[in-house]
N, C-alpha and C positions, 0 to 999 in steps of 0.2 A: 541330612546327612547322604541322598542321594540327589540332592536339588545338581542342578549345572553347576560351575565355577562360577557362571557369569553372568548370572538375577543381575536384572540391572537396576531394583532401585535402589540398595545400599548404595549404587555406583553415581543416580543420580539424586537420592538428599547425599549434605554438603557433610552435615554431622555424622559424628558415628556417635555409637548405642552409648559409650563412656562418655561424651561429652555430650547427648542429650540431658545423660545423666544430673552432669557439673551445673547445666546452665540451668535444669527443673532446680536443684537446691538450690543455686543460687535466685531462685526465686521462692524457696520458699515449699516444695510441691517434688510429688513424690511417682508422679504420669503425667502421660501426655494428656490421660482422659479426664484428670483434675483441672490444666491447666485448659481444655478447653470445655470443663463445666461449669466455671471462674469468668469465661469470653463469653461464650454463644446461648444463648439466652434457653431455657428450657423447653421452655414452649415450639421452638423451633428444631430441635435437633432430631436426625436421624434417625427414625431405632426399628430401620428393616434392611438388608444388607437393597447393595442397588441392582447384583444380577448383572453385569457386565459378561459374563459367564469369555473372558478375552483367555486367550492362550501364556500368559507371563510366566507361566511353572515352567517353559522351554528356552527361559533365558535370551541372550539380548542377539544371539546364533539363530535359536530355534524362531525364533518369532519371525529376522530377519529373513529366513525361509521357509516362513510360509505368507508373507508380500512378496516374495520371487516367482511361489506357484501361481496366485494373482494377477502378477505383471505375467506371467505367463499364455497366463488365457488371453490377451488384452493380442494384438494381432497390427504387427505393424506394417501400415500400407503405403503404396506410396502417391502421396497424397497432393492429389493438383482442384479440391472444392473449391481454390481462394476464399474469394467474400474477407480478405484481411487477413489470413493466416498463410505459412508459406512454409515447409520445412530449411531448415540454414545448414551453417555447418558451423560448430562453434568453433573459434580456434580453441585444441590443445588449450594453449599453454593460458587462453583466460579459464578454461573450463576450472584445470585445477587448481588456478591462481588467484583467482574470484569467487570462482559459485561456488567450489570445495571447498573455500579456507575461510576457517573461522573467523579469521582475523580481517576481515574485509562483512562476512555476513552478519556477525554474533553485533553488531554496533547501531551503536543508536541514533535517532536520529540532531542530525546537527546543531542540537543549541548552545552546546557547549561547543563552541568555533574554536577555538584555541587550540582544541585537542583534538580537530575533525577535518581539518586539513587542508588530508588528503582526498576524502572522499568527494570535499566539497569544490575542490580542484577536480575533480571525473566527474561531480557534475554542475560546475561550472561548465564541461564541456562537450555533456550531453545538450544541454544548452545552447552555445556557441554553435555545436554540430545542425543543432536543429533549423533552427534561426536561420542559416546562412542556409542547408538547405530548402527552406520555405521560401526565402527572401523577404526576411520578417526582422525589425528588432530588437526585439525580440522574444524568449521560450521559456518560456517553468521548466522546471527540476525532476516534473513527470505527472503523470494524471495516470489513474487505475488501467482503463482498457478503452479503445477506439469509444464506442458507444456514452460510454459515462463520461467521455473528453467529449461530444458531439452538444450532450443534455448541460454539459459546464458553458457550451461554448453560448449556446439558446440563451441557458442564463444570462451570460454578459450581453448580449444583445436589445435582452427586454432592462437592463440596467441599464442600458448605455439611453435609450432610445425612447424607455416609457411608454416602450409599443405591446401589444399585447398577442402578437397572432405572428405564430410562425411556419411559415412555407422551404416544406421539402418533395426536395427530386426524389423521385420513386426511383432510380437511379442510382442510391444510397443502396447498403449495404442490411440488407432486411433487419439482423442485430440490431443497426444504430438506429434503423429508423422506429423498434420496437422499445426501449429501451427511451430515447426522446417519448417517443407517446407519453411516457411512463414521468418521466417526468415531469410534462409539463400538465400535464392532470391533475399534476399536487399541487401545483401552484396554479391554476384557471391561465394558466397558456394554453392557447388555441395554435393548434398543430394541425394545418391540413400539408397533405400528401399530394401527389400527380405526379407528370409528367414535363419534361423539361418545355416545354413548351407551353404546355398549360400555362407553366407559370411566369414567362414570361409576358404571354396573355393577363394572368394574373396581377404583375410589376405593373402596369402599363395603365388595364383599365382603374386598378385600386391608388394608382401616383398620389392623388389627392386626400381621398381618408384617410392618412394618417394613422393606419394600425399594423401596420405591414412592423415590424423587431430583425427581421434577417431571416434570410435564405440558405439551404441549410447544401451545397453541392461533391458528389464525389469526380474524385481528377484521380486517373479515370474511374472510368463507373465500374460496381456490379460487374457488369458481367461485361468489362476486358473494352470497352470505346473511350477512348481520347475526345474530349468534346472541350473544347476552345469553351471556358467561364464567364472569359470576359462582358460578350456581350447581354450576360445577365447577371453579369455585375452592376456594369452603369447602369442597366436599367432599373435595379436594386438601390443602385444609390440613389436615381431620379426619382428614387420617390423615397428617398432615407432611412430605406433599409441598410443592417448591417450582413456581410455577406460572410458565410465560413464553409471554407472550401476542404472535405476532408480526402486528405493525399497520402502519396505510399511518398516514404522517404526513398527506396530506390530507383523509382520511377524520377526522380526529384533532377537526381544527378546528371540525366539524358534529356528532362522535358523543362518548358519552361516552368518557374514556381508558383505558385499562387500569387504572392505577395506583388507579382508582375502583370496579372492575369485581371488586375483589379478585390482579390480580397484580404478583406480586414481582419478574420484569424483564419488558422489553417489546425487542421487536427491530426492527428490520424496515431496509430504506433508501431513504432519500435522494431515488434517484433523480432523482423529479419534480421534485422540485425546482429546475428548469432543467439539472439534466444527461441530455445525449442519450443513449439506447439506446446506440452504439454498438456493435452486437451483443454485450450483452453488460457489456460495461464502459471504463473504469472507474465503480464511484460507489463513494458512500459508504456504507458501514451504518449506524446504529448500532444501541446497544446501551443503555440505561434499571435503573434501578432506587433502591434508600434508599440511605443513603447506610454508613447497618450494614458494606453488603457492598464497601465504597472497596475499602479492598484484596485481595478477589476479585477485583473484573472485569477483566478482559483488555484490553488493550494501552492507549492512552496517553490519561489522565484530564491535562487543564489547570485548576488551580488560580491563586486571587491572593492576595498575599504584599507586602511591602513593601522599597522596598530600601531602601542605603547612606540616605540622605536622609529617611525616613519615609516614601515617594512609594508610591501605589501601583503594584504591578509584580505582569506575569501568568511563569510558566513553567509548567512542568510538572510533576506532581502527587507524592508518592511516585513513585520512581523506583523506591527497592529493590523494588519487583514486578516491573524487566522483565526477562524475562531475561537481559541480559547481568551484569548483577548478585548474580541469585536463579540462575541456570543450571540444573538441572533441577529443583528448587523453585519456576521464575519461574510465578503464574498463565495465564502462555500459552508460547508461543514466535512471537506475530506482534512484528516489527521494523518491515516498510514495512505501513503502514495505506494511507490513501487522501487524508490530509489538503487536495490541492487540491484535491479535489471536494467535501470540508469546506464548504472554505472558497464557492466556489460553492453549493455550496445555501445554506448560512449568507448570503451575500448577497441571495439568493433570499429570503431569508425577512425580509431588512433591508430589503429592494426592496418587494417585498408590502406587508409588516408583516399585524396581527392579520387585520385587514378587508381588506384585497387578496386574503389566501390563502382568505379564508371567501367572499368574490364566486367564485373561483373554482372552489373545493368547492362552492356552489351550482350555478355555473350547468354545472356539471357529473355533478352531481347530477339537476339537476333534467332538463336531455338524457338522460337515463335513464331520467328514468319519463315522461317525454314516449316513450319506445325502448317500452316495457312499451305505454300505450296503440294504439302504435303496429303494432306485433308481437301484441299481442291481436285488436283491428278487420283482422288478416291470416288471423285461424284458429288461430294458433298459441300457447303459455303458455311465460307461461316457473314454472320448477319451482324450488324451492328457499323457504326460508324468504323470508317476506312483507317484511321490510325486506332493503336492498341499499343500498348507493353507486354505484360508479358500474361493476358488473359487472356483467352480468343471463346466464344457462343457458338454452336456448330450447329448446325441444319443436316438431320440425317438426307439421303434419300434415296430410292432405288435399299434400304437393308431395315433391317427389324429394329425397334431397340435395343428390346430384350436382347437380340446377339449380338449385337454392340455391350452391353454390358456386362454379360453372361463372359462374354471373349477379356472385360474388362476383369474383372474380378479372376478370372486364373490368372492374370498375372498381376492382380494383388493392385490394382490403378483402382482407386475412388476418383471417380468423376463429378463434380455438382448436374447436381440434372432440376432443369428446372421447370417450368409448372410447364409448359406448348410442348413437352419435350427432347427440346435443344439440351444441347450439354453442354455448360462449362467444361473449360480447362487454361488450369494456369499452372504454368510454369515455374519454375525459383532457380534457387544460387545449386540446389544439388544434384536439377533436370540433366540427365546425360545424353547423350547418344541413344547407346542401347535405348533410353526412356521411351525417347521418343518412337522409335524405332515402333517397341513395345505399343507407345499410344495410336500409332498408325495399324496397328494388325488389330486390334481390336476396332476400331472405329471399320474394320474389312471384317470383322465378321468373324478376328481370332486368325484367319489367312495369312500372310505374312505376305507383305505386296512389297515386289523388284524396285524399291527405290532407294537411293542411297541419300544419306541424309548428307552431308557433302554437297553432293550435287543437289537438292531443294535447296542450300542456301543461298549456293551461287545463283542458283536464280529468282530466290526472292530476294536479291543484290542486287540483281538486274533491272528485276521489277520494283526495285524503289523500296517497296516490301517496309525497310527496316529504318528509312528514314523518318521525321516527322512532322518537316515543313518548316511553316508558321510556330508549332508550336517547340521547336528545339530548342534545347538551354544553351545562348550567349555565352551569362553572367559568368564568371569561376564565383568557387564554393571553398569553405573549411583552406584558407590559402595560409593558418596560423601555422605556425613553425610545430606544437604540440601533432598537427596530424600528416606530419610531414618530419617527422625526426623519428620510430621508432615502427622502420615496416619488419624491419628484423626480430625473430627471436630475441637475442638475447637484448634488443633494445629495451623490447616492451616488457620482459622480464623487471628486470630494474627498474623499469621509469613506474607498472605496477606494486612493487616493494618497498622502494622511496616513496611514494603516496604511501600506502598499509604500514608504514613506520614512521608516522605522519599522524595517527589516528591509535586513538583510545577504544579502544574494546576489550570482551571477556576474556577475551587470550591475557589480557593482564593483571587485571583484577573486574572485584565484583562492581556496579554499576546500579545503586539504591537507589535507584529513583521509583519514588512510591507513586503508585497507578500504574505505572506502567509494566511491574515484571521481569525485568533481566532473570528469567533463569538458561540454568544448560541449556543449548541445543546440540545435545547430543548425538554421535558419529552415527550412530546405527540405524539413528531416524532420518540421515543424511542422505545417508549413501543411495535410495531408492530414487530420490529428487531428481538425476539425472542415468536411471535405467532409459536408455532407450525404448522401451515397452509404456513407458509413463512420459517422457518427455517427446515422442513423436506421432503421437495418435491427434488426428485434427478433432478438433470440439465436434465438429459435425459430422464426422464419420457415419455411419450403419452403427445399430447399436448390438452387433454381431462380431464387434470389429473391440470395443471393448466390455465385455463381461468383465474382467480382472477391477474395471473399475469399477463397475456397478454393481460387483460380490465388496467394495471397496467404501463407496458410498455407502452401501447397506448396513456393516458393521457399525459407521459414524454413529449414521444418524442413527442409529437404534441405539447406541453406547452416550452420544447428549441427550439425547430425550430421557433417557433414563440418569444419567448426570443433574439434570438438571429440572427430574419432573412432570418435564412437556409429552404431553402428547403426540412431537408430532419437529418433526428440523427437516431447516431447506439450511443446506450450504453452498446458495447462491450469490450472498453476498461476498464480495470481495476485500470486506477490509469493515471495520466496526464501526466508521462510518456511513457505509450501506445496509450494514446490520442494523446502525437506528434508524436508518431509513424507512427499511423493509419492514421495519416490525413497527410501528406504525402507520404506513397506508394498509398492512393487516388490520388493525385498529377501527383506520378511516375506512377502511370497503367493510368490517362488519355491523358498522353504525349507518352506512351504507346501507345494507342488503334488510335493514331493518326498518329503513322511511326515516333514520333518522341521521342523514346527512348535514343534517348544521349543528352538530355537533364539532366545534375545531378550537377546543382552549384544551390547550398541553400545561398541566402544575407541572411546573421547574425548583423543585429545591435551591434557593443561594447558592448550593456547595457543587453545586451539580458541575456534570465535567462539562468541558466550554465546549465539547460536539454537542451537547442534548440539544443546548434551546437555536443552533444550528439547526440542527437537524432536520426540530418540531419547524420551525419555519421556510426550510425544503421541503418537508412534506406536506403543508400548508395547510399549519397551523398556527394560533394566534398563543404566545405564549406568558402565563400570569407566573408573576414568583411565590416562589412560597418560604417565608423566615425560617433561618435557626435560631435555637436557645443557645442561653449560654455557655452551654453545655455543649457544642457544636450541632445537638442534633434536630429534627424537623423539627419544628414546630405545631404541635398537632392541634391548639386552636386556629394558630393566623390559618392550617393545610385546611379544616373543618367551615373555618370563616369563607374562603376562596372556593369549596369547593360549593357553599349552600350559595354564595353569591350566583357563581356558573350555572349551577344545578344543568340550567336549560340546554346549555352548551356545551357542559364539561364534557371531552372527549379522553384525557386521559391524563397521567401524572407519569412524569419520568423519574425514576429513583435508585440512583448506582446504592447496592447494597452486599459486603459492608458500609456503610459509611464514605463519602470521599475524602474525610474526618481520620479515619483507623478505628473508629467504633461500628458492631452488633449493637444498632439499635434495640431495645426492650421493643417498641413502641412498632414496630414495620403490622404485626398484624393487623396494630390497632389499623395505620396512614390504607392497610389496600382495603377493611370495611370502609370506612368514610367516602373515598373513592370511589366503590361498588354502590355502593347506599343512592349517590349523588349519578350515578348514568354513567361513572368512566370505564377506563380500564388501566391496566397497572402494569406501567413498562419497564423494567429492568432490565438497567445495567449492566450487563455481566461484565465492567470488567477488572471487577474485586472477585471473579468463581474463582481464584488462589484458596480464597481461606475457606470454600465454603462445599467444594468438590467432595464427596464420600463425611459429611458432616451434616449438611444441612442446604434445602433445596429451591429454586424460588418457588414456585408450582407450586408446592406446599407449603408454601407463605403467605399462599394468596395471587401471589401474579398475572397474570394472563398470556406475558411474552418474555422472551427475553433476548440478547442478544450475548453472545461468546466471541472474544477477542484470539481466538487460536493464537495469536503469534506473540499470545499472553500469558496467561494462565495450560494451554496447551503443545505449547516449544516450537512452533515458529519461530526465523528468529528475525530477526527486525529489519535486520539487512541495512542500516543507515538509516531507515527511512520507511523501512517497505520489504517485503511483501505481507501484507495480513490479511487475516481473511474474517469474518464478524457474522457466523451461519448465526439462525438464528428460528427459540423453537417456542414453540405453542399450544397452545391447551386446543381444548378441542377444538372451543366451539371459532378459535380463528385458524383453523389450522386450513380450511376451503382457501386463506387468501395469500397462503404463502404467494411467494414467485414464481409468475409464470414463465415458462421456459419461451426463449429468446424470438424461436423462428416460428409456436403454436401462436392460433390464434388466441386471445382472452376470452374470457368462456362471461357472463353474466356474473356480474357483479366483484367477478377475481380481479387482480393484482400483475397489472405486467412486472416485463425482466424489469430487474436491479442493477444489469451486468452483462458483458458483453454474451457471454456460453451459461449454459443452465447450471454448468456448477463451478463459474467461473474461475479461479486458480486451483484449476483440483489437479494440477501436480504438487502441488507444497501442501495437498492434504494428506502425503503418505508418510508426512513429518510428525502431525495427530494420531494418526491411525498406530506407528508403532510405538510412539510415548504413553496413549492406554493400552494400545497391546502388553506392552514390556512393563508398565506400570502395574497394571492388575488393582485389583480391588481395595486391596488391602494398602498398596504403593498409593495410591492416588488417595485415600486418607491419609493417611499416616507425613505425605509429599504439605496438603493441608496443614497437619497437625503443625508441623516442623515451620510453616511458613508462620504460624503464628509466632514457633515460642521462638524461634529467633526472629523476629522484631519486639517482641519485652522485651529478651535476655538484651540487646542491644537498649531496649526504650530507661531499662534498668540502672544497665551501666553509665547512662548519659545520664538521666537526672539529680545527679548533684550536682552537672555540669552546664545544664541546659533543663527550660519550662518543658514539659510536656504538652501541648496544649489544649489536647484533647481524648479523656480515660475516659472508656465505660463502666461500669459498675466493678470495681474489686478492683479496680485498677489498673485491670486489664484494658490493652489494646486489638488490634486484629496482628493479622499481618501485615502494618504498616502505621508508622506515626510522626506526630512532626513537633520539629524544634521550632523556639519560640526563639528567631532572632533580633527582635524589634526594641526593645533597649538597646540594644549598641552600639544605636545608629547616633542613641543620644548620650550613652557613655563614652562612645572612642571615636564614633563618624563611622563606623564601620556599619558598611549596608551586605547581605546576602550572596552579591554580585559578588565581594568582595569574598568573604567565605567558600563561595564555589571555585574560584579563580584561583587558591589558596589552596585547598581541594588538591590543584594538579599536581601542583609543587610536592605532593604527596604519593604524587600516582594513583588515582582514583577519579569520579567523575563526579562532580555534584549530585545527590539527590533533587530530586524535584526542592525548581524555586518558588517563593511567593504565592502559591498557590494550590490548596484550593482558600486560605490565608494570604494575604500580603507581609513578605519578612521574616515569612518562614522558610523552614525547609520541611518535608514530606521524603522518611525514609524506608524504600519496604526491599529487605531486604533477600530475601527468596528462601526456600526450603535448600536451597542450590548450593548455596555458601554456607562455606565447612566454618566451624568456630574462631582457629585461627585470623580468618579475614574480615570478622565478626569485631573480630576483635582489635585487628590494623588499623581498621575504619574508625573503632572507636576510639585509640590511641590518638590517628592522627586527627580528628575532633575534638578533642581533650586538650591536645598539646594549640590546636588553633583558640581552642576558647584562653590560654593558660596566651596567647600573644596578645589577643584581645586585651588582659585583663593590664599586659605590658603597661597598652595604651592607657588604657584607666589608669592607672597609679602615675601616669608621667613619662612612665621608663621609657619607650619608645617613641614619638611622637604622632599626630595623627597623620598625617600630612609626610607624611615619611620610612612606615613600616612596613614590613613581609607582607600583611595583607593588598594596603592598597597597589602593591607590584607586585603584585602577583600575576598571572603566573612568571616564573622567573626560566629563559630560556639556558642554554649554553651557551651563547650569542654572548647574553647581558651580562653571567656567572662569569666567564673566558674573558669579556673587554676589559682591553691595561685601566680602565678608568672605575671607580668605585666611590665611592663618594656617598651613602648608604650609612644610617652609624646601626646597621647589623652588619652582620659576617654574610661575604656568600653563603661559609656552609649551613650559614640559618638560610638563605636565601634555596638552593636546590637541595643541599641534605639532611633536613631538621626532623627525619625521620632516621635510625639503625638500618632499619631495612633499606634504607633504597642506595647503601650503598654495595648489595647485592644486584640489585635490578630496580635501574631507574627509565620510569620515560620523561624523556626530556619534550615539554612543549615546541613547537613549532614555532608560535608565535608568539610574541604580547598582546597585552591585550587587545584586543583588536576595540576599534571606533566605530560605532553600530552608528550611531546620530548623522558621523560623516560619511558615510554609505547608500545615506540616505536621504542627504541634501543632495548626495551626486553617484549616482546614481550608477553604475555600471555593472552587465548581467551575461558581458560574454570575454571572453581568456581577452587578458589585456596583453597588448604586443608584447617584443623583448625589450624594445625599446624604455616602453612604461615602466616595465619589471627595472630595470637595469638602473633607469633617472630616481627609483623609491632606494 
C-alpha cells in the first residue's frame, strides 16, 4: 500500500492480472510458474536470485531521478577535440517530432514497404543528400559508424579486386585505423599504415605486384589539413587499386567532393547534421560509390519502384544481398543500421537546404580562419597543410603546455592533445565568437588578449585564408525540390507529419515480428536520451567529465552479467551483428592464446539467424551447417558427426536459444558438452533472451559467450531499422578477449575495437539502464513469463485455423511460434506475401515472413501487448483464413480476391470504378474495429522485381513523380 503510484512493471506488462488468469485458464493452467514448468526444461531453470539490486521500488519518477543524479556527474565542456565528433544544433522541430516521437522511433525495419513509405522517403532523402555531397551516384541508407564504414569499404575493395593488401594513410582518425585493423586481421587482409608520401612510393614501387586492393585517405585529415587526394588516387588506379576517402559532409558543401578527386568510395559520418555526440553515438555513418558496385555495397539501399496501380513507391532494393538471404555469401553481416539517425540527418539537410548548409559551413570555416590570425598574433603557429576547413593543429611557442591546458580547463574547453605536444582545435556549428575569445585566452595562458574577433576575421579574409583555391567546390548539390521547399518550421513540421502518417508503428498497433521483439519503448526510458549531460559529451573527453556515464556503464555491465550468468560484459558493439562479430573474435583470440589458432570451423544449425553465418565469415571462420530434425530441433547425431569430423579445427558453434523455431530444446546442455568435448566454444545468440531473463541463463546452460540485442529484450527502440546495441557477455576464460579501446594499443593476444568509441552508442544505453532499473528482478522475470504466456495463448487460439509448425514438450512454445501457410499456395493460390499484405488492411504489420521456415509466418507478441490486442490480431488472422477458405471453396476467384489485391489504398476503394467480386467494405473495413481507427497504406503492393531491374536510389524528380 505504501509503494509509489507509478510502479513501472504493471505499466510495461500489457495483460492485467485478471487477463493473465483468463489466458492461463484457457490453457488449462493455474499459474505462470506452471506454464514455465511445462515450457522450459527443469535442468536449466534458474533457482537462485539474480541480485540485481536495482531501485525499481522508487517507481518511474524515482528511478528517473536516480539517473538524473548520475547525469549531473557528467560535465559538459565546449568540445573542440574533433576526430569526427562535433557539437551540433539539433533543430527543435526535429528533436520533438522525430527523436522524441514514438511514431518515428518505434517503427521496424521497412521490410513491409507499403506501410513504410514515410521513413523510406526520408532514407531516400539521406541517400540523395550523401550522394550529392560526395559526388557519387549511389549511397547506402546508413552504416553503424565511420570506422566500421571504413572497414566495410575495405571489404568492398578486396571483393572488387580479389587482392589482399589495404594501405591506410596515417592522417586518418586513429579510431578508424584501429577498427579497420581489427576487421582486416579477422579475415586475413593485410593492413599497412603509413604517411601519405610513403603511400605514394608504395603505390609506385608495387604497381606490378597486383597485391594492393585499395587505399584509405582522410579528407580533411584528422589534424585538419586539406590535402588534395587526386594524385594518390591516380597512383592507386595505375596500380589497379580502389580508393576510399573518408570525408566530412559539411566540408563537402565548400570543397570538391571525393568523387571529383578520383575516389571510388566515400565514407564518413553524418553526426554533425543535427545528431548529438552522445559520448559516441548513435550516429548514422554513410557510404557512397558508383552504381556498378551496387551489389557489393554493404547495408541497405532504398530504391524507387512502382505499386500495383502504377504509382511511385519506395522500397528496400536488391535485398538478395542481405545476410538473411545470402547468409555466408552476404556482402556484410550488418542487420541493424542507424535508420533513425539517418532520418534525423536527412531532415537536417531538408530543413537547411543547400544554401543553409553552405552558410553553416562558411561560418565555421571563417571562424577557423579568424582563429589562425589570432593564434599567430599570440606567437604560436598552425602546422600542416596550408588549406583547412574547421580544424587546426597548433604548435605552442614560448608558453608552457600545462598553463594552456589549465586555462582551457578553467573555461570548460577540451582541446585535442597530440603525442608531440601540439594541440588540435576543432570548431563547429555551435562555436561562438565568445568561444573563440576563450580559446585565444587559453592559448595565452589565461590572460585575455586584446584581440577583436571581427578584426581577426577581416584580416583572415584579406590574407585569403578563407579560400580553398583549386579545392573549392564548383558543382551544385541537393538541387532536388525536397531540399529547397521546407525551410520554415511550419513547412518542415507538416512534411515530417505527412511522412509519419504513411508509416505504421507501435503507436498504431502491435508489430508481431518473430525474433524481433517489438516491445514497449517506454517514455520514461526515452527521456534521458536527449538530456545534454548525456548528449553533448565527446567520446574522447577526459574521464573526470563523464563520471555519471561511468557509473551507469558499471551498473549495466553488472546487471547484464548477472542476467546472463557470465563473468564480464562489453558494451562496445553497436549492433547485434557487431556483438556476434566481437564474440567470435573473442573465441578466435582465446584459441590463438592457447596455440590453437588453426581452429577455424564454426558449426551453425540450419535454423540459425541469417546474421550468424555472415558474422562467422566476417570473423574469418569457415561455416559448416548442422541439420535439424523433423521437429525442428538441432540434430545432435549430426552435430556429433560434424564436431568429430572437424575435431582438430573446430572453433565454435553458434546456437540461438530458445531456438528460432520457438522452442526451448531440452538437449541444449548436451549440445554444449559435445562442442566442448571436441575443443570448441559455444556462442549463444541472445536474440531470444526475451524468453529467458530471470528464468534461465546462457552461462548456466554451458555457453561461453553470448550477445544481447538491447534493441530487442532491453527496450531500445528499433527506430525504423536502428539504432541497436549488441553487447557481449563472456565466461571468465574469454574475458581477456573483450573488444579493446579504440585509442589504445592492442595487447598481446588481445582483440582490437569493433566500434568507433569504447562504449559505442552510449547515449541509448540510458534506455536499457532505465528499463532494468524500473523493472527490477521480479518485474523482469514476470515479463519473460508473460512473453511466453502471450505466445502460447495466441498459438492456442490459432491452432484450429493454422498448423503450428513446431512445439516443445507438452505442446508449448517459447515466446514465439510459427504458423504453417505452405498449403495455401496449392489450395488457393495464396502465398505468405498475400497474407502479409492483407494484414495491412486490418491495420497490422505482418509477422516475420518465410523465416526460419519458407512459406510460414513467425509471431512474437512480446509481454507488452494487452490481451485485447492479442485477440484483435488473432481475429484478423482467423478472418483471413476464412477468406482463404472462400477461395478454396470457389466462392472467390483465385486471381481476384481481397488477398491478392491487398493492401487496398483509400484511392483504390474510392475510385469511381470497382470491378472486383468483393465489396469495397470488404476491401477496406474487413473488421469492425477499423471503423473506429483505420490505418491506410499509402501505396498498393510494391513491385520489387521492377525496382531491382530499374535501380533508382535517389529522389525522383517532380516530373518523374507526376508522370507516374
